[in-house]
N, C-alpha and C positions, 0 to 999 in steps of 0.2 A: 497492483495492488492500490488501493485507498489508503492514507493512513489520516485520521481525523476524530479529536477527542469529542464531537458531536454525533449521539449516535443517527439522528435523521438525516447526516452525509450520506450514509451508507444505505437509506430506506430511497432516498432519492439518486441514486445510482442503480442500485436496484430495480428502481420500476423505469427509469430509463431504459438500459440495456437489458428489459428482460426480455425482449424477443431474442437477443443476440444469446444470451447466457442458456434459453431454450434453446436455438438452434446445436448450441456447443461453438458457438463463433468466440465468444468471448467464456474464461471464466475468471470472474468477482474474486478476490481475498482483500480482506480489510482489519486492518487495526485502530485500534482505538488509542494510542498512544507510540511516540519513538522508539521507545523500552519494548511493546510489544510486536511495532514492526522487523525490529531485529532481531526478535526471539524468535518470528517465522521464519528470517533469511536463513537465520539458520538450522534450518529444519528443513531447509533445501525444498521448497514449493515447489508441485510440480503441478499443471507446466509453468516451463518457467518462465519468468516475470519478461514482458515486454515494456514495458512502465511501472513506475509510480507517481501517484496523483497525493502531495504533501500538503499537508492545512500549515500553514508557518508559525503561526498563533496558537501553542499547546503548549499546557502546564508541564514541568518536567523540563523533558526534551522536544527542543521546537523544531519545525520542521527543516529550517539551516542547518543547525547541528547534526537534526538525521540525515542528511542530504551527505554531510562531510562524511558521517560514522560509516554510513553503504563506502563510500570513493573507497577510505582506508581500507573496509572488510574484503567490501567485492570489486576491485579494480576492475574485472571484464564487464562488468553489468553498466553499461549506457544509464549516463545522468547528466 
């Protein structure tokens, strides 16, 4: 999952990993705020997440607060 308030970041990841996505090596999930990322986590994203990349400076919940919240809610998820 990539969490960033700038939509062009999602486009960059889609472009960089387009071959891997097409070959079903990776499934990319995007959230445009910390709150949206938490909502997606609550919805039990499939396939299971293996990494969360987060912007630090975002309006509302910043990336560090997001990581703390994820650790509290999903302690089994490696951070």
